[in-house]
C-alpha positions as CSV (number, residue, x, y, z in Angstrom):
1,M,28.1,77.9,40.5
2,S,27.3,74.6,38.8
3,R,30.0,72.3,37.7
4,V,30.1,71.8,34.0
5,K,29.1,67.9,33.2
6,T,31.0,66.2,30.5
7,C,30.3,62.9,28.5
8,C,32.1,60.0,30.4
9,D,32.9,58.1,27.4
10,C,34.2,61.1,24.9
11,G,34.4,64.0,27.4
12,K,32.0,66.3,25.3
13,R,30.2,69.3,27.2
14,L,27.0,68.1,27.9
15,K,23.6,69.9,27.6
16,K,21.0,69.5,30.4
17,D,18.4,67.3,28.3
18,E,21.6,64.7,27.8
19,I,22.0,64.8,31.6
20,A,18.5,63.9,32.1
21,L,18.1,61.5,29.3
22,T,20.9,59.4,31.0
23,R,19.3,59.3,34.5
24,K,16.0,58.5,32.4
25,L,17.0,55.5,30.6
26,V,20.4,54.1,32.3
27,D,20.3,55.2,36.1
28,M,18.2,57.4,38.0
29,D,21.1,57.8,40.3
30,A,23.7,58.5,37.8
31,E,26.9,60.2,38.5
32,E,28.3,59.9,34.9
33,F,26.7,60.9,32.0
34,Y,26.6,60.5,28.2
35,C,26.3,62.9,25.4
36,M,23.8,61.9,22.3
37,D,26.1,60.2,20.2
38,C,27.8,58.0,23.1
39,L,24.2,57.4,24.6
40,S,22.9,56.2,21.2
41,E,25.9,53.6,20.8
42,F,25.3,52.5,24.4
43,I,21.9,51.8,24.0
44,G,21.9,50.5,20.2
45,C,19.4,53.2,18.7
46,S,20.0,56.4,16.9
47,V,20.4,59.9,17.8
48,Q,17.2,60.4,16.2
49,D,15.4,58.3,18.4
50,L,17.0,60.0,21.6
51,K,15.9,63.3,20.3
52,E,12.1,61.7,19.8
53,K,12.2,60.2,23.3
54,I,13.1,63.4,24.9
55,Q,10.3,65.0,23.3
56,E,7.9,62.4,24.5
57,F,9.3,62.7,28.1
58,K,8.7,66.5,27.9
59,E,5.0,66.3,26.7
60,Q,4.5,63.8,29.2
61,G,5.7,66.2,31.9
62,C,8.7,64.3,33.1
63,T,10.2,66.5,35.6
64,L,13.8,65.5,34.6
65,F,13.3,67.3,31.3
66,L,12.2,70.9,32.9
């Protein structure tokens, strides 16, 4: 059984794409992850920008987003 992962900043329960995006944009070996809201603030972009990046990574076949 997998352990539920939560945002290291706000404690929100994370979805798999949020975990993958943290690994892709912050650190491939990350042990702490961000929700979309906190990651957008951390990076300095909008949540919509992050959603578009997720779609791009999926279209490129990035295995983090399977």
